[in-house]
C-alpha distance (Angstrom), angle and dihedral (degrees) to the residues before:
residue distance angle dihedral
M1 . . .
Q2 3.68 . .
T3 3.86 118.4 .
I4 3.72 132.4 -164.4
S5 3.76 115.8 -117.1
A6 3.76 119.8 -120.0
A7 3.92 90.1 -115.2
R8 3.73 89.7 51.7
T9 3.83 91.4 49.2
R10 3.80 90.0 50.9
A11 3.77 92.1 47.8
I12 3.84 90.1 51.4
E13 3.85 90.8 49.1
Q14 3.77 91.7 47.4
R15 3.86 89.9 53.3
L16 3.75 91.4 50.9
R17 3.78 93.0 48.5
S18 3.80 92.0 48.7
S19 3.81 93.8 56.6
L20 3.70 120.8 70.0
K21 3.93 115.7 -114.2
V22 3.81 106.0 -137.1
I23 3.77 127.7 -175.3
A24 3.78 121.6 -163.5
L25 3.81 111.9 -155.9
G26 3.71 127.4 -175.2
D27 3.80 146.1 67.9
S28 3.77 137.7 -42.7
L29 3.86 91.9 -51.9
I30 3.82 85.3 65.3
Y31 3.83 95.2 38.0
G32 3.91 87.7 52.4
Y33 3.86 97.4 -128.2
G34 3.83 109.6 -178.8
D35 3.87 99.2 33.5
P36 3.76 108.7 93.9
E37 3.81 91.1 165.3
G38 3.84 100.4 56.4
G39 3.77 105.8 7.4
G40 3.83 95.6 -120.4
W41 3.79 135.9 -61.3
V42 3.83 95.0 -63.9
E43 3.73 93.2 51.4
R44 3.82 92.1 46.2
L45 3.89 88.0 51.6
R46 3.74 90.5 47.0
R47 3.80 91.1 54.3
Q48 3.74 91.3 49.6
W49 3.73 92.0 53.2
M50 3.80 90.8 47.7
A51 3.79 94.9 58.5
A52 3.76 110.1 128.8
E53 3.81 94.4 -140.9
Q54 3.80 91.6 52.3
P55 3.76 109.9 22.8
G56 3.83 114.2 -164.2
H57 3.70 141.5 170.9
I58 3.79 128.1 -34.3
L59 3.85 113.0 -107.5
Y60 3.78 127.4 -168.5
N61 3.79 118.0 -162.4
L62 3.86 106.9 -144.9
G63 3.82 99.4 166.6
I64 3.82 119.8 138.0
R65 3.75 121.0 -168.3
G66 3.76 115.6 -113.1
D67 3.82 94.7 14.6
R68 3.85 116.0 151.8
V69 3.78 125.0 -159.5
F70 3.85 94.4 -88.7
Q71 3.77 92.9 53.5
V72 3.91 91.2 50.2
S73 3.75 88.4 48.0
E74 3.88 92.1 49.6
R75 3.91 91.8 56.4
L76 3.82 96.2 35.5
E77 3.78 101.5 101.4
H78 3.81 96.1 35.3
E79 3.75 92.8 53.4
F80 3.77 91.2 44.6
R81 3.83 95.1 50.4
N82 3.81 93.9 50.5
R83 3.84 100.7 48.8
G84 3.86 102.3 69.7
E85 3.77 98.3 101.8
L86 3.78 93.7 -156.1
R87 3.85 125.9 64.4
N88 3.79 110.6 -86.2
Q89 3.75 92.5 6.7
V90 3.85 127.1 120.3
P91 3.81 133.2 -174.0
D92 3.76 120.6 -70.5
L93 3.80 97.1 -147.1
I94 3.77 139.9 24.9
I95 3.86 120.3 -153.6
L96 3.91 111.2 -162.8
S97 3.77 125.3 -166.1
V98 3.87 114.1 165.9
G99 3.80 140.3 120.8
V100 3.78 111.3 80.5
N101 3.73 92.9 94.8
D102 3.81 90.1 53.9
S103 3.82 91.0 56.3
A104 3.88 95.6 59.1
R105 3.75 122.3 114.1
L106 3.83 117.6 -133.5
G107 3.75 124.6 -125.2
R108 3.82 99.2 -16.6
P109 3.78 141.4 25.2
N110 3.77 92.9 -94.8
G111 3.83 95.3 33.6
R112 3.83 125.6 128.9
L113 3.80 115.8 -68.6
F114 3.73 117.0 -102.9
T115 3.82 87.2 -126.6
E116 3.73 114.2 21.1
F117 3.79 110.7 -122.6
E118 3.83 96.2 -117.0
T119 3.75 89.8 50.0
F120 3.79 90.5 47.7
Q121 3.78 90.6 52.3
E122 3.83 92.8 52.9
Q123 3.89 90.8 46.0
V124 3.79 96.4 49.0
T125 3.79 90.5 47.1
N126 3.76 90.2 51.4
L127 3.88 92.4 46.6
L128 3.73 92.6 51.1
E129 3.75 95.4 45.5
R130 3.79 93.7 50.1
S131 3.78 93.2 43.0
R132 3.74 96.3 53.4
L133 3.78 92.1 52.3
L134 3.78 88.5 60.7
C135 3.79 99.8 50.3
P136 3.89 143.8 -53.1
V137 3.79 111.9 -39.4
L138 3.84 135.4 -155.5
F139 3.87 125.1 -171.6
V140 3.76 124.4 -150.8
G141 3.83 110.0 -162.2
M142 3.76 130.5 -136.2
A143 3.75 126.6 -83.1
P144 3.88 119.9 -121.1
V145 3.79 115.9 -102.0
D146 3.78 130.2 -134.2
E147 3.85 101.1 -105.9
T148 3.85 92.0 -165.3
K149 3.86 89.7 64.3
M150 3.85 94.9 57.9
P151 2.90 138.4 154.1
F152 3.74 101.8 60.8
L153 3.85 112.4 -149.1
D154 3.79 88.6 -3.1
C155 3.77 93.1 -74.7
L156 3.82 115.5 51.9
Y157 3.78 117.9 80.7
F158 3.88 115.3 -164.7
N159 3.75 121.9 -174.9
H160 3.83 136.2 174.1
Q161 3.76 95.9 -116.0
D162 3.81 93.9 61.8
Q163 3.80 91.6 36.6
Y164 3.77 90.2 55.6
R165 3.83 92.6 49.0
Y166 3.80 93.3 50.5
K167 3.72 95.8 43.2
E168 3.80 92.6 44.8
F169 3.81 92.1 57.0
T170 3.74 92.8 45.3
K171 3.86 88.6 50.6
Q172 3.78 93.1 49.5
A173 3.84 91.0 44.9
C174 3.82 88.8 53.5
Q175 3.79 94.0 47.7
A176 3.83 91.1 50.2
R177 3.84 87.6 58.7
Q178 3.75 96.4 39.0
I179 3.88 92.4 -112.1
P180 3.89 109.5 149.1
Y181 3.81 108.9 -117.9
L182 3.97 121.9 -161.5
D183 3.82 105.7 -151.9
I184 3.81 98.8 -148.3
F185 3.86 89.5 164.1
D186 3.77 94.5 61.3
L187 3.81 93.9 38.6
W188 3.77 92.4 54.8
V189 3.83 97.3 40.7
K190 3.74 89.7 55.6
R191 3.82 90.6 57.1
G192 3.80 90.2 62.8
D193 3.88 138.8 -106.6
A194 3.83 93.1 -83.6
W195 3.78 91.6 52.9
V196 3.79 92.1 48.6
R197 3.78 95.9 46.2
S198 3.78 91.5 51.1
R199 3.78 89.2 58.5
L200 3.81 98.5 48.1
N201 3.79 129.4 84.1
P202 3.86 117.9 -114.1
D203 3.82 88.6 -96.0
G204 3.77 87.3 70.6
L205 3.71 95.2 -133.6
H206 3.79 111.5 69.8
P207 3.88 124.6 61.1
N208 3.79 116.0 -113.6
T209 3.79 125.4 -137.3
Q210 3.88 92.0 -75.2
G211 3.80 89.5 45.5
Y212 3.79 92.7 55.3
K213 3.72 90.9 45.7
A214 3.83 88.5 54.1
L215 3.77 90.8 44.5
L216 3.83 91.3 52.8
Q217 3.72 90.3 51.0
D218 3.80 91.9 49.6
V219 3.82 88.0 52.5
L220 3.83 94.6 46.5
D221 3.85 90.5 51.1
W222 3.78 90.1 50.2
E223 3.81 108.6 104.6
P224 3.79 97.8 -131.2
I225 3.75 91.1 56.1
A226 3.82 95.0 36.5
Q227 3.82 88.3 57.9
L228 3.81 89.5 55.7
V229 3.87 91.1 51.9
């Protein structure tokens, strides 16, 4: 039976300690749904950081399709406590991306909100407060939908007006707590409807492969991530 020498064990532990342990928590934008080629922007970043010639940080994709803020909040601490890799270690950074599912209207374009705005405000505030007590936090905002493709799954109506209201509260809540926020919604809207639609799947909600490539580049160009690289 082959054994690992004490020196080799120490070298492995040193390597793990020298790399940041990062967890990405959120919905389908974290999970990468809609990108069969690269698995989404988190997976694409994870692969970059895994390159043997240029080893980087350790990144865990903890996105779940359909998650709303309260669901991410429910699993926050459990996910955090179990991703340290070494005994008594915990992650060094949390990347959050959630909120678009909360902004949906149910059943019809003017139906009730999936998460009422006042409830959303309370839940986002709670999530941010709890997250920043664990470690440094970054927040990647939602991408704009294609309103002409609604409803999603024949029951969920997303629109830019509600998206803007939900993302803007999240952005301001992050700024009040000195949590960096990447405003993907505004970045993409400024590039025009044709540009946005060309980077969304036919469902009008999830980015396609080109969309996730663009999203990854936006993340890499963002100063808080650029500093890590």
